C-alpha positions as CSV (number, residue, x, y, z in Angstrom):
1,X,82.8,85.6,40.4
2,X,81.9,89.2,39.6
3,X,79.3,89.1,42.3
4,X,81.8,88.0,45.0
5,X,84.3,90.7,43.7
6,X,81.6,93.4,44.0
7,X,80.8,92.3,47.6
8,X,84.5,92.4,48.6
9,X,84.9,95.8,47.0
10,X,81.9,97.1,48.9
11,X,83.3,95.8,52.2
12,X,86.7,97.3,51.3
13,X,85.1,100.7,50.5
14,X,83.2,100.5,53.8
15,X,86.2,99.5,56.0
16,X,88.9,101.6,54.4
17,X,87.8,105.0,55.7
18,X,87.8,103.7,59.3
19,X,91.4,102.4,59.3
20,X,94.0,104.5,61.1
21,X,96.4,106.5,59.0
22,X,100.0,107.4,59.8
23,X,98.9,110.8,61.0
24,X,96.4,109.2,63.4
25,X,99.1,107.0,64.9
26,X,101.5,109.9,65.3
27,X,98.8,111.9,67.1
28,X,98.2,109.0,69.5
29,X,101.9,108.7,70.1
30,X,102.1,112.4,70.8
31,X,99.2,112.2,73.3
32,X,100.8,109.3,75.0
33,X,104.1,111.1,75.3
34,X,102.3,114.1,76.9
35,X,100.5,111.8,79.3
36,X,103.8,110.2,80.2
37,X,105.4,113.6,81.0
38,X,102.4,114.7,83.1
39,X,102.4,111.4,85.0
40,X,106.1,111.7,85.7
41,X,105.7,115.2,87.0
42,X,102.8,114.3,89.2
43,X,104.8,111.3,90.6
44,X,107.8,113.5,91.3
45,X,105.6,116.0,93.1
46,X,104.2,113.3,95.3
47,X,107.7,111.9,96.1
48,X,108.8,115.4,97.1
49,X,105.9,115.8,99.5
50,X,106.5,112.3,101.0
51,X,110.2,113.0,101.6
52,X,109.3,116.3,103.2
53,X,106.8,114.8,105.6
54,X,109.2,112.0,106.5
55,X,112.0,114.5,107.3
56,X,109.6,116.5,109.4
57,X,108.5,113.5,111.3
58,X,112.1,112.4,111.9
59,X,113.0,115.8,113.2
60,X,109.9,115.9,115.5
61,X,110.7,112.4,116.9
62,X,114.3,113.3,117.4
63,X,113.3,116.5,119.3
64,X,110.9,114.6,121.5
65,X,113.6,112.0,122.3
66,X,116.2,114.6,123.1
67,X,113.7,116.4,125.4
68,X,112.8,113.2,127.2
69,X,116.5,112.3,127.5
70,X,117.4,115.6,129.0
71,X,114.5,115.5,131.5
72,X,115.4,112.0,132.6
73,X,119.0,113.0,132.9
74,X,118.0,115.9,135.1
75,X,115.9,113.6,137.3
76,X,118.6,111.0,137.6
77,X,121.4,113.5,138.4
78,X,119.2,115.3,141.0
79,X,119.1,112.1,143.1
80,X,115.6,112.9,144.2
81,X,113.3,110.0,144.8
82,X,110.8,109.5,142.0
83,X,107.2,109.1,143.0
84,X,105.9,105.5,142.3
85,X,102.2,106.1,142.2
86,X,99.8,108.8,141.1
87,X,98.7,110.0,144.6
88,X,102.3,110.9,145.6
89,X,102.9,113.0,142.5
90,X,99.8,115.2,142.5
91,X,98.3,117.2,145.3
92,X,94.6,116.6,146.0
93,X,92.3,118.9,144.0
94,X,89.8,119.4,146.8
95,X,90.4,119.5,150.5
96,X,88.8,116.5,152.2
97,X,85.4,117.3,153.7
98,X,85.2,117.7,157.4
99,X,83.3,115.0,159.2
């Protein structure tokens, strides 16, 4: 029985210094809290950028649509025939060669 008790005491003396103390657990909690704050700040920064880009794209798309609408409105109100193929819309780049 003394031998078994000595073995258990040796194991206990070996394991005891490696166990976490209350101070160790508090330090880990503090580190986790700091990490949580940093992660939240990084996520908020990303959301701000995403919203800014989405607003910019919306305004750009709206501007293009307004421009196209006003150009189409001008064409329709001018009552001019609209060219139906490419050759009617653009003049030739080079004069035809004399034969």
